[in-house]
Each structure stands twice: as structure tokens, then as C-alpha cells.
matplotlib code that plots the C-alpha trace (Angstrom):
import matplotlib.pyplot as plt

x = [0.2, 1.3, 1.7, 2.1, 4.5, 7.6, 8.3, 6.9, 8.7, 8.9, 10.3, 10.7, 11.7, 13.7, 15.3, 18.0, 16.7, 14.4, 10.7, 12.0, 15.0, 12.9, 10.3, 13.3, 14.9, 11.0, 10.3, 13.5, 13.3, 10.0, 11.3, 10.6, 13.1, 13.1, 14.5, 16.0, 15.7, 17.8, 19.4, 22.3, 25.1, 26.5, 23.1, 22.3, 25.6, 25.5, 21.5, 22.7, 25.7, 23.1, 20.3, 22.0, 19.8, 18.4, 18.9, 20.3, 19.1, 20.9, 19.2, 17.1, 13.8, 13.2, 15.0, 12.0, 14.8, 17.0, 14.3, 13.0, 16.9, 16.8, 14.4, 13.5, 15.0, 14.3, 11.6, 8.4, 7.1, 4.7, 4.1, 5.4, 6.1, 6.5, 8.4, 10.9, 10.3, 11.7, 10.3, 12.0, 10.0, 9.3, 7.2, 4.6, 5.6, 9.8, 8.8, 10.9, 10.6, 13.3, 12.0, 8.5, 9.5, 12.1, 9.2, 6.3, 8.8, 10.1, 6.8, 3.9, 5.4, 7.8, 4.7, 3.3, 6.1, 7.3, 4.1, 3.2, 6.9, 5.3, 2.1, 2.0, 4.2, 7.0, 7.3, 10.1, 12.2, 10.5, 9.8, 7.8, 5.2, 6.5, 4.0, 1.0, -1.5, 0.2, 0.7, -2.6, -1.3, -3.0, -0.2, -0.4, 0.6, 1.2, 2.1, 4.2, 2.0, 1.4, -0.5, 0.3, -2.5, -5.4, -3.9, -1.9, 1.4, 2.8, 6.0, 4.6, 2.8, 4.8, 4.8, 1.1, 0.5, 2.5, 0.8, -2.5, -2.5, -0.9, -4.0, -6.0, -3.9, -4.0, -7.2, -7.8, -5.2, -7.5, -9.8, -8.6, -6.8, -8.9, -10.4, -6.2, -6.4, -4.3, -4.9, -3.3, -3.8, -1.7, -0.3, -0.4, 2.1, 2.6, 6.1, 8.5, 11.9, 13.9, 16.8, 14.1, 12.3, 14.8, 16.0, 13.0, 11.5, 14.7, 13.7, 12.3, 9.8, 8.9, 8.0, 6.0, 3.6, 3.2, 3.4, 0.5, -1.9, -1.0, -3.7, -0.8, 2.2, 4.5, 6.3, 6.0, 8.9, 9.8, 8.8, 5.0, 4.9, 6.4, 4.0, 0.9, 2.6, 3.5, -0.1, -1.7, 0.9, -0.5, -3.4, -4.8, -6.1, -7.3, -10.6, -8.7, -8.4, -8.0, -7.7, -6.0, -4.7, -3.6, -0.3, -0.3, -1.2, -4.4, -3.2, -6.5, -8.7, -7.7]
y = [0.3, 3.3, 5.7, 9.2, 9.9, 11.3, 14.8, 15.3, 15.6, 13.7, 13.8, 10.6, 10.2, 7.3, 6.8, 4.9, 1.6, -0.9, 0.5, 3.8, 3.2, 1.0, 3.9, 5.9, 3.4, 3.3, 6.6, 7.3, 4.8, 5.9, 9.9, 11.4, 13.9, 12.6, 14.3, 11.7, 11.8, 10.3, 10.6, 8.0, 9.5, 6.6, 5.3, 8.8, 8.6, 5.0, 5.6, 9.2, 6.8, 3.9, 6.1, 9.8, 13.1, 12.4, 15.2, 13.6, 15.3, 13.9, 15.0, 13.0, 13.7, 12.8, 16.3, 19.1, 22.0, 20.3, 19.2, 23.0, 23.7, 21.0, 21.1, 24.8, 25.4, 21.6, 23.5, 22.6, 18.9, 17.0, 14.1, 12.7, 9.8, 9.5, 6.1, 7.4, 5.1, 3.2, 0.0, 0.4, -3.1, -3.5, -5.0, -2.6, -2.6, -1.9, 1.0, 3.9, 7.8, 7.3, 5.1, 6.3, 10.1, 8.9, 6.9, 9.5, 11.9, 9.9, 8.2, 10.2, 14.1, 14.2, 12.9, 16.1, 18.0, 16.8, 17.2, 21.1, 21.4, 20.1, 21.7, 25.1, 28.0, 28.1, 32.3, 32.0, 30.7, 32.7, 29.7, 32.1, 30.2, 26.6, 24.8, 23.2, 25.3, 28.3, 26.8, 25.4, 22.4, 18.8, 16.2, 13.3, 12.1, 8.4, 7.8, 4.0, 2.5, -1.0, -3.8, -2.6, 0.0, -2.1, -5.8, -5.3, -7.4, -8.0, -6.0, -3.4, -1.3, 2.4, 1.0, -0.3, 3.2, 5.7, 3.8, 3.6, 7.7, 7.6, 6.4, 8.5, 12.1, 10.4, 10.9, 13.7, 15.3, 14.0, 15.7, 19.0, 19.2, 17.2, 20.4, 21.4, 18.9, 17.3, 13.5, 11.3, 7.7, 4.8, 1.6, -0.6, -3.6, -6.4, -7.5, -6.6, -8.3, -4.8, -4.6, -3.3, -6.5, -9.2, -7.3, -7.5, -10.8, -13.1, -15.6, -18.6, -18.9, -15.5, -15.5, -18.2, -17.1, -14.1, -16.8, -18.5, -15.7, -14.5, -16.3, -16.6, -17.9, -15.7, -11.6, -8.8, -8.2, -4.2, -4.0, -5.1, -2.1, 0.2, -0.9, 0.0, 3.3, 3.8, 3.6, 5.8, 8.5, 8.8, 9.8, 6.4, 6.7, 9.9, 9.0, 7.8, 9.7, 8.7, 5.0, 2.5, 0.0, -3.5, -4.7, -8.0, -10.9, -11.5, -10.9, -7.9, -10.4, -13.6]
z = [0.1, -0.9, 1.9, 0.3, 3.4, 1.1, 1.2, 4.8, 8.0, 10.8, 14.2, 16.7, 20.1, 21.6, 17.9, 18.8, 19.0, 18.9, 17.5, 17.4, 15.0, 12.9, 12.9, 11.4, 9.2, 7.4, 7.4, 6.0, 2.8, 2.6, 1.6, 5.1, 6.4, 9.6, 12.7, 15.4, 18.7, 21.3, 24.6, 23.2, 20.9, 20.0, 18.7, 17.0, 15.1, 13.9, 12.4, 10.9, 9.1, 8.2, 7.2, 5.4, 6.1, 9.4, 11.5, 15.2, 18.5, 21.9, 24.7, 27.9, 27.5, 31.1, 31.6, 30.5, 31.0, 28.4, 26.2, 25.6, 24.3, 22.5, 20.7, 20.3, 17.1, 15.2, 13.2, 11.6, 11.5, 10.3, 11.9, 14.9, 17.0, 20.9, 21.2, 24.1, 27.3, 30.2, 31.6, 35.4, 37.0, 40.5, 42.9, 44.4, 47.5, 46.4, 44.2, 44.7, 44.1, 41.6, 39.3, 39.9, 38.8, 35.9, 34.5, 34.5, 33.2, 30.7, 29.4, 30.1, 30.5, 27.5, 25.5, 26.0, 26.1, 22.7, 21.2, 22.3, 20.5, 17.8, 17.3, 18.7, 18.4, 21.1, 21.1, 24.0, 21.0, 18.1, 15.8, 13.6, 12.1, 12.1, 14.5, 12.4, 14.5, 13.5, 9.6, 9.5, 8.4, 8.9, 11.0, 12.7, 16.4, 17.4, 20.6, 21.9, 24.3, 25.1, 26.2, 29.8, 29.2, 29.9, 31.6, 35.0, 35.1, 37.9, 39.0, 36.1, 38.5, 37.8, 33.7, 33.8, 35.7, 33.0, 29.7, 30.6, 32.1, 27.7, 26.8, 27.9, 26.8, 23.7, 23.5, 25.3, 22.6, 19.7, 20.8, 21.4, 18.1, 15.7, 15.1, 14.1, 11.6, 13.8, 14.9, 17.7, 17.7, 20.2, 19.3, 21.8, 21.3, 23.3, 23.9, 21.7, 21.3, 21.5, 23.7, 26.2, 25.6, 25.8, 29.1, 30.9, 29.1, 28.4, 31.1, 29.9, 32.4, 32.3, 29.1, 29.0, 31.4, 28.9, 25.7, 27.1, 26.6, 23.4, 21.1, 18.2, 20.5, 20.2, 20.9, 18.2, 16.4, 15.6, 12.0, 13.3, 15.4, 12.3, 9.7, 12.3, 13.4, 9.3, 8.6, 11.4, 10.3, 7.2, 4.9, 5.0, 8.5, 7.9, 9.8, 12.5, 15.9, 19.6, 18.7, 20.8, 18.6, 19.7, 18.1, 20.5, 19.0, 20.3, 23.7, 25.0, 23.6, 26.1]

ax = plt.figure().add_subplot(projection="3d")
ax.plot(x, y, z, "-o")
ax.set_aspect("equal")
plt.show()
């Protein structure tokens, strides 16, 4: 299916690894000008070598002020993928303030902050008529959520909470940004075999407890999620907004 993304400009967070990196690669191959945001310089350097023309931005999205400085001069974008995230897994009774704050800062607060930068005019940086709203241009935002937003998982109390909040933020953004011709959707994958997924689900016994609840009997690959992201970014999904789209092999139906 031709998605018609060529010539547009996209910003992808968490672009160094996993779903974010796969999204940048796919967008670049589709003729999209991509701004890649990651906190790891080495990952960005290798991504730029692989995809010449990608614009790297190195910043920790958990730091509000640093993010404000880093994105202040990025310029106009048409498409946004909020993919950056952390999974700091702890039993509920052992959750620390540090894990809670880091998780919400990266998984939720950064989504709000980066989205604001991409759709409005941050006057403090005098980016004249560059926001989507200021330009009157249509746009699409995809937030990378999780099946954990809708099902409780042991030792995931904070992670589940951030993703549940992300789903509701997605709907609220869709409600308020729709009149400005900006669509906002979320994708909700099962476990994906990214470095983060491998770190948290490499134990065969632990993995079996999840696989037994997935009708298709397997975890997702990065391209399974990227394909849905690209569809939601494209005009092929022009009547879809405020949705949470499972990429879970049937987990949420089980």
C-alpha cells in the first residue's frame, strides 16, 4: 500500500534503538525527512551513518529544561512519533520515588512536552509560524503505548500506570487537536523483541507466562509495530483519531 509520506518531515523520539530506530529507518526509506531524538549519542551517530540525511538531536527527555533547549530550534514537523520510554520494573511494595519519577517523566510528561513543541508556536524561541497550528497544516501524532495500559502485569505497577495515562492523554489530545486537523493515536504492542524487551523478558519461564496468554503464541517483532505506526501517520488512516490500536497477537482479547 502506498502511504504517500514522501516529502513530509517527522520527529521520532527514542530513535536510537528498537521501535524508534525501526520507525526512523522505515520513514527514511519512504522519503520522509526525519529528526531523530535519542539520549545516546553513539546510537544517533550509527543511525545517521545508516540513514544519511537524518537530523540527530541528543537529549534526555526526562529533563524538561534540556528538552526545551534541544527542541527549541528543530523547526516545523508534520508527523510525530512519541516512542521514548523506560521500563523500570519493581514489585509494588518496593517501588522507589526515583523509578516513579523517571518513568512518568519519560513515558508521559515528555509526550506532552514534545507534542506541544510540534503542534504549537513556542514564542519564547521565536519560531515564527512553524507549529502545525500556526501553519494551519494537517498532522499526525502516534504515541507508542503498550498492552500494559489495559492489563495489569506483575512488577509493572508504575509502567502500567504510565501507559494507562498515555492512552487517556492520547484521547484528550485527539479531542483538542482534531479541530486543528491534527490526528492523535496510540499503538499498544505486546512484548517486542527490542533491547528493552529482551532485558525484561529473556527468562524463559517468565516469557512463557506471557506467551500462554497470546493466542498467536509469539512476541512481536519491531516491524509489526512499525507497519502500524506508518499507517497511522499516513492519510490512509485519515478518519482515525483517539484510537488505541493493539499489536498484541490477541493478548487483550484473551
